C-alpha positions in Angstrom: 0.0 0.0 0.0 1.7 3.3 -1.1 1.9 6.0 1.6 0.3 9.4 1.2 2.9 12.2 0.7 3.5 14.3 3.8 6.1 16.5 5.5 7.9 15.6 8.7 8.7 18.2 11.5 12.4 19.0 11.5 12.7 20.3 15.1 13.6 18.0 18.0 13.7 18.2 21.8 15.6 16.1 24.3 14.8 14.3 27.6 14.4 17.5 29.6 12.1 19.1 27.1 9.8 16.1 26.9 9.7 15.7 30.6 8.8 19.4 31.2 6.0 19.2 28.6 4.6 16.1 30.2 4.6 17.6 33.8 3.1 20.8 32.5 0.4 18.8 30.7 -0.6 17.1 33.9 -0.4 19.7 36.7 -2.7 22.7 36.5 -6.5 22.7 36.5 -6.6 19.3 38.1 -4.4 20.4 40.9 -5.4 24.1 41.5 -9.0 24.4 40.3 -10.8 21.1 40.5 -10.4 20.4 44.3 -12.5 23.3 45.4 -15.1 22.5 42.6 -15.3 18.9 43.8 -15.7 19.9 47.4 -18.7 22.0 46.4 -20.4 18.7 45.3 -20.2 17.4 48.9 -17.4 14.9 48.3 -15.7 16.1 51.6 -12.6 14.5 52.9 -13.1 11.4 50.7 -11.5 13.6 48.0 -8.1 12.8 49.7 -9.0 9.1 49.5 -9.9 9.6 45.8 -6.5 11.2 45.2 -4.7 8.2 46.7 -6.8 5.7 44.9 -6.0 7.3 41.5 -2.4 6.3 42.0 -3.5 2.7 41.2 -4.7 3.2 37.7 -1.9 5.7 37.1 0.8 3.0 37.9 -1.0 0.6 35.5 -1.2 3.3 32.8 2.5 4.0 33.4 3.4 0.4 32.6 1.5 0.5 29.3 3.1 3.8 28.4 6.6 2.4 29.0 5.9 -0.8 27.1 4.5 1.0 24.0 6.8 4.0 24.0 9.9 1.9 24.3 8.9 -0.5 21.5 7.1 1.7 19.0 8.0 5.4 19.2 6.0 7.5 16.7 4.3 10.8 16.5 0.6 10.7 17.3 1.1 7.5 19.2 -2.5 7.5 20.4 -3.7 7.2 16.8 -1.0 4.8 15.6 -1.3 2.3 18.5 -5.1 2.1 17.9 -5.0 1.8 14.1 -1.9 -0.5 13.9 -2.3 -2.7 17.0 -6.2 -2.8 17.4 -8.2 -1.8 14.3 -8.4 1.0 11.8 -11.7 2.2 13.2 -10.3 2.7 16.7 -7.5 4.6 15.1 -10.1 6.9 13.5 -11.9 7.1 16.8 -8.9 8.8 18.5 -9.0 12.1 16.6 -12.8 11.8 16.3 -13.2 11.9 20.0 -10.1 13.9 20.9 -10.8 17.0 18.8 -14.2 17.9 20.3 -13.0 16.8 23.8 -10.1 19.3 23.4 -12.4 22.1 22.1 -14.1 21.9 25.5 -10.9 20.9 27.3 -8.9 24.0 26.4 -11.3 26.3 28.2 -11.2 24.0 31.2 -7.4 23.8 31.3 -7.1 27.6 31.0 -9.3 28.2 34.1 -6.4 27.8 36.5 -4.7 30.8 34.8 -7.8 32.9 34.8 -9.0 32.2 38.4 -5.7 32.7 40.1 -4.8 35.8 38.1 -8.2 37.2 39.3 -7.2 36.3 42.9 -5.1 39.6 43.0 -7.4 41.7 40.9 -8.3 44.6 41.1 -4.7 45.6 41.9 -3.6 49.1 43.0 -0.2 50.0 41.6 1.9 52.9 42.8 5.0 54.0 40.9 7.0 56.7 42.8 5.1 59.5 44.4 3.1 60.7 41.3 2.0 57.7 39.4 -0.8 55.5 40.7 -3.3 53.4 38.8 -5.5 50.3 39.3 -5.5 47.2 37.2 -9.2 46.2 37.0 -10.8 42.8 37.3 -10.9 41.1 33.9 -13.6 38.6 33.0 -12.7 34.9 33.1 -13.8 34.5 29.5 -11.5 37.2 28.3 -8.5 35.7 30.1 -9.3 32.2 29.0 -9.7 33.2 25.4 -6.5 35.3 25.4 -4.5 32.5 26.8 -5.8 30.0 24.2 -5.0 32.4 21.4 -1.5 33.2 22.7 -0.5 29.5 22.9 -2.1 28.7 19.6 0.4 31.1 18.1 3.3 30.0 20.3 2.8 26.3 19.2 2.8 27.3 15.6 6.4 28.7 16.2 7.6 25.1 16.7 8.3 22.4 19.4 11.6 24.1 20.5 10.0 27.4 21.3 7.2 25.5 23.1 9.7 23.4 25.2 11.9 26.4 26.0 8.9 28.3 27.5 7.9 25.1 29.4 11.3 24.7 31.2 11.1 27.8 33.4 7.3 27.5 34.0 7.5 23.9 35.2 10.3 24.8 37.6 8.0 27.3 39.3 5.2 24.7 39.6 7.5 22.1 41.2 9.0 24.5 43.7 5.6 26.0 44.7 3.9 22.6 45.0 6.8 21.1 47.0 6.7 24.2 49.4 2.9 23.7 49.9 3.2 20.0 50.6 6.4 20.2 52.7 5.3 23.0 55.0 1.6 21.9 55.0 2.4 18.4 56.3 3.2 20.0 59.7 -0.1 21.9 59.8 -2.4 18.9 59.2 -5.3 18.4 61.7 -6.3 14.7 61.6 -9.9 15.7 62.5 -10.3 17.4 59.1 -10.3 14.0 57.4 -13.5 12.9 59.2 -16.1 12.0 58.4 -14.6 10.6 55.2 -17.9 10.5 53.5 -20.1 13.4 54.8 -23.1 12.4 52.7 -24.8 9.2 51.7 -24.4 9.6 47.9 -21.5 7.9 46.2 -21.7 10.0 43.1 -19.4 12.8 44.3 -16.7 10.3 45.2 -16.9 8.6 41.8 -16.8 12.0 40.1 -13.7 12.9 42.2 -11.8 9.7 41.2 -12.7 10.2 37.5 -11.8 13.9 37.5 -8.5 13.6 39.4 -7.5 10.8 37.1 -7.6 13.4 34.3 -4.4 15.0 35.6 -2.6 11.7 35.7 -3.2 11.0 32.0 -1.2 14.1 31.1 2.1 12.1 31.5 1.4 10.3 28.3 2.3 13.3 26.2 5.8 11.9 25.1 3.9 9.1 23.3 2.6 11.7 20.8 6.1 13.2 20.0 8.1 10.2 18.7 9.7 11.8 15.7 10.3 15.1 17.5 12.2 13.6 20.4 15.9 12.9 20.1 16.7 9.2 20.6 13.0 8.4 21.1 13.4 4.7 22.0 15.4 5.8 25.0 13.9 9.2 25.9 10.2 8.5 25.5 10.1 6.0 28.4 12.5 8.0 30.5 10.5 11.2 30.1 7.3 9.3 31.0 8.9 7.8 34.1 10.4 11.1 35.4 7.2 13.1 34.8 4.9 10.5 36.3 7.0 10.1 39.5 7.4 13.9 40.0 3.9 14.9 39.0 2.0 12.1 40.7 3.8 12.8 44.0 3.1 16.5 43.9 -0.5 16.3 42.7 -1.5 13.6 45.3 0.4 15.3 48.1 -1.1 18.7 47.4 -4.7 17.5 47.6 -4.2 15.4 50.7 -2.4 18.3 52.5 -5.1 20.8 51.5 -7.8 18.7 52.9 -5.9 18.1 56.1 -4.9 21.7 56.8 -8.3 23.5 56.3 -11.7 21.9 56.9 -13.2 21.2 53.5 -16.4 23.3 54.2 -14.3 26.5 54.5 -13.0 26.4 50.9 -15.6 24.3 49.0 -16.4 26.1 45.8 -13.9 28.9 46.4 -12.3 30.6 43.5 -8.5 29.9 43.7 -9.2 27.4 46.4 -5.6 26.2 47.0 -4.5 29.8 47.5 -7.3 30.2 50.1 -5.8 27.1 51.9 -2.2 28.4 51.5 -3.2 31.7 53.3 -3.7 29.6 56.5 -0.1 28.4 56.9 2.2 30.1 54.4 3.7 33.6 54.6 2.6 36.2 52.0 5.4 35.3 49.6 4.4 31.6 49.8 0.8 32.4 48.9 2.1 34.5 46.1 4.2 31.6 44.9 1.2 29.3 44.9 -0.8 31.8 42.9 2.1 32.1 40.5 2.3 28.3 40.2 -1.4 28.0 39.4 -1.2 30.8 36.8 1.9 29.2 35.3 0.1 25.8 35.5 -2.6 27.1 33.3 0.0 28.3 30.8 1.9 25.0 30.7 -1.2 22.8 30.4 -2.7 24.8 27.5 0.7 24.8 25.9 1.1 21.0 26.3 -2.4 20.2 25.2 -1.8 21.9 21.9 1.4 19.8 21.5 -0.4 16.6 22.5 -3.5 16.5 20.4 -2.1 18.4 17.3 0.3 15.4 16.7 -2.6 12.9 16.9 -4.5 15.0 14.4 -1.5 15.4 12.2 -0.7 11.7 12.1 -4.2 10.7 11.4 -4.4 13.2 8.5 -1.3 11.7 7.0 -3.2 8.5 6.4 -6.2 10.5 5.1 -8.6 9.2 7.7 -9.4 12.8 8.3 -8.7 15.6 5.8 -5.1 15.6 4.5 -4.9 19.3 4.9 -4.6 18.8 8.7 -1.2 17.2 8.2 0.3 20.4 6.8 3.7 21.3 8.3 4.7 25.0 8.5 7.7 25.5 6.2 9.3 28.1 8.4 8.6 26.7 11.9 8.3 23.0 11.3 5.0 22.8 13.2 1.6 21.1 12.4 0.0 24.5 12.0 -3.3 23.3 10.4 -3.9 20.8 13.2 -3.1 23.5 15.8 -5.6 25.9 14.3 -8.2 23.1 14.1 -7.9 22.8 17.8 -7.6 26.4 18.8 -10.2 28.3 16.7 -13.2 26.1 17.7 -12.1 26.3 21.3 -12.1 30.1 21.1 -15.6 30.1 19.7 -16.8 27.8 22.6 -15.2 29.9 25.4 -18.3 32.3 25.9 -20.7 29.3 25.9 -18.6 26.7 27.9 -20.5 24.8 30.6 -19.3 24.5 34.2 -15.9 23.3 35.2 -16.9 19.8 36.3 -18.8 19.2 33.0 -15.7 20.3 31.0 -13.6 18.0 33.2 -16.0 15.0 32.6 -15.7 15.4 28.9 -11.9 15.3 29.0 -11.8 12.5 31.7 -14.1 10.2 29.7 -12.0 10.6 26.6 -8.9 9.7 28.6 -10.6 6.7 30.3 -11.2 5.4 26.8 -7.6 6.0 25.9 -6.5 3.9 28.9 -8.5 1.0 27.6 -6.8 1.4 24.2 -3.4 1.6 25.7 -4.0 -1.6 27.7 -5.2 -3.5 24.7 -2.5 -2.1 22.6 0.2 -3.2 25.0 -1.3 -6.7 24.8 -1.5 -6.7 21.0 2.1 -5.6 20.7 3.2 -9.0 22.0 1.2 -10.7 19.3 1.6 -8.5 16.2 5.2 -7.3 16.8 6.8 -10.0 19.0 10.3 -9.0 17.9 9.9 -5.4 19.1 8.3 -6.6 22.3 11.3 -8.9 23.0 13.9 -6.3 22.2 12.2 -3.5 24.1 14.2 -2.1 27.0 11.1 -1.8 29.0 9.5 -5.2 28.3 6.8 -6.2 30.7 6.8 -9.9 31.4 3.7 -11.5 30.0 2.8 -13.1 33.4 2.5 -9.5 34.7 1.1 -7.9 31.6 -2.0 -10.0 31.3 -3.4 -9.1 34.8 -2.4 -5.5 34.3 -4.3 -5.4 31.0 -7.4 -6.7 32.8 -7.1 -4.0 35.4 -6.5 -1.4 32.7 -9.8 -2.3 31.1 -11.9 -3.0 34.1 -11.1 0.2 36.0 -12.0 2.7 33.2 -15.1 0.8 32.1 -16.2 0.5 35.7 -15.7 4.2 36.4 -17.6 5.0 33.1 -20.5 2.9 34.2 -20.6 4.4 37.7 -20.7 7.9 36.2 -23.5 6.8 33.8 -25.5 5.4 36.7 -25.5 8.8 38.4 -27.7 11.8 37.6 -27.3 15.1 35.9 -24.3 16.1 33.7 -22.4 12.9 34.4 -25.1 10.7 32.9 -25.5 13.0 29.9 -21.8 13.0 29.0 -21.3 9.3 29.7 -24.2 8.6 27.2 -23.1 11.2 24.7 -19.7 9.8 24.0 -20.9 6.4 22.8 -23.5 8.2 20.6 -20.7 10.3 19.2 -18.7 7.2 18.4 -21.7 5.7 16.6 -21.9 8.8 14.4 -18.1 8.5 13.9 -18.5 4.9 12.6 -20.8 6.1 9.9 -18.3 8.9 8.9 -15.5 6.4 9.0 -17.3 4.0 6.7 -18.1 6.8 4.3 -14.4 7.8 4.1 -13.4 4.2 3.5 -16.0 4.0 0.7 -14.7 7.3 -0.9 -11.1 6.0 -0.9 -12.2 2.7 -2.3 -13.7 4.6 -5.3 -10.2 5.8 -6.0 -8.7 2.3 -5.7 -7.2 3.0 -2.2 -7.7 0.6 0.7 -7.7 3.1 3.5 -8.0 0.5 6.4 -4.9 -1.3 5.0 -3.0 1.9 4.9 -3.9 2.6 8.5 -2.7 -0.8 9.6 1.0 -0.1 8.8 3.7 2.2 10.2 5.1 4.7 7.7 8.6 3.9 6.4 10.4 6.4 8.7 8.4 5.2 11.7 9.3 1.6 11.0 13.0 2.5 10.9 12.7 4.6 14.1 10.8 1.8 15.9 13.4 -0.8 14.8 16.5 1.1 15.9 17.1 -0.7 19.1 20.9 -0.8 18.7 21.2 2.9 19.6 19.5 2.6 23.0 22.7 2.2 25.0 24.9 4.7 23.2 22.9 7.6 21.8 23.3 11.0 23.3 20.7 12.3 25.7 20.0 16.0 25.9 
């Protein structure tokens, strides 16, 4: 089957850049915005338990990411693993679900920036003895829209510019989160953790587990950047490992400490909730650092989301499963500019009409739960379809361990999805809407297969194979021990 013609990005980043992008992709809204919103639903101290429980599926997901990233590095891995290891339709389903999820997800991830910036507004500024002015409060919608637009442009400037910005921003997040957790541990009141379940309804706890898991899935970003990472066979798994360990520790610790320091009823539903908690035990400069980290977290997440999904869209467009124009690479900057615009422009249109934060989080979370199932099944299929790559992979998971992990990786997401669907309100609506959207997608997929067949092209067959440069990259196991690592 001949390949469609396409361009390949010519900019690359190293281990540090990939790790910074992954951490920034995971820590922001889930850490600084979602906790207060979840507390407003009545979840209470059980949110701390939810944060600890989320570690279990995160570790399982981590194993799958190491297995696939070390054996089959490629750009748009979420699409490639589905189409090559599972079936062409599930490859199509990845961008079909991801694009609308990100149209709603970008306004959600930008909320951390907007809420925490507004924490200090209006702000009186005095310069010398004669100049004084006030920076007024700015609407959340304007701040969110401005942030999305800014990082849409930055991402068009290429992966190096994106990673360079991410370095310094992620450092601020790590320092501030470590300060909050390290100092806060000495101010915890055990009584704040009881009663664990303040109400009888289980829905808020299930919603907390699903929503907090959203942050943990952000560590998969290096899987989408194969051809833009130096020495991908070595650096994709290593960047996933580093970002997961650092990010999971900080995210879980921050939520547990916040619940333990201030009784949950005192900051439930508060704007900039973590900053409200920080005021109780940190000096003014510590609170300022937390606010800065939350603002920066909004920047890094929006930045990384553009990187993540644009590569999935670009790779799918190369096969023609979605319009080929979305695979366009900017000649000057080497970025998938069409895919980036396809993400950013609809998100900007949605900003004024976006639903509540938890509804936006549910949309993103369900799409990532589906991705976990795909990664689990893909890791299993790797052993069957590409046994040589599985055997040579540096991060090969023994089959005796892989099989039960795959079962866990399927049962947990499906179980959480069902529990959300059994609830009431927005959770039920969104849990039902995604399968309906997939059904519509199947009809669109069959239509595109038919259209290509009229031109003598077997689209599913094209989707089942790696492109030539990907096959070479995925087979280069000899360089693992000697290649340079930036």
